C-alpha positions, 0 to 999 in steps of 0.5 A, a space after each residue: 229356434 226360428 219360427 215361420 209366421 205370416 204377417 198380414 198388413 191391411 190395405 184396401 183392395 189390392 193393397 192388402 198383403 200377407 208376407 211370410 216372415 221368419 222370426 228368431 227368439 228375441 225378435 220384438 213386435 217393434 223389430 217386425 214392424 220396422 222390417 215391414 216398413 211400419 212405424 211401431 209408434 203408429 202400428 201394433 201387432 195382434 195375434 188372432 186365436 179363435 174369435 179374439 185378438 191379443 195385442 202385443 206390446 212393442 217389446 213383446 217377443 213375437 217368437 214366444 207369443 206366436 205359434 209356428 205358421 200362425 198369422 200375425 196382424 199389423 193394425 194401426 194404433 189409432 184405428 177408428 171404427 164406425 
């Protein structure tokens, strides 16, 4: 059964966006990133639960890892904080 999730893509100011996405069983993190115009070699998906984030591999099934209505965050793999 398909699930409705929200894909949050970072940006600065008005560039940040949240998109509703319908994911079918078997939809991988790489599939969802490509559909959003992001290269899976440079980006990854994370699911936030409580105060912690869980990173998904390119091959993880998003439908199996995310709950209905949940937010999934696209983040750069080489993000530098500091």
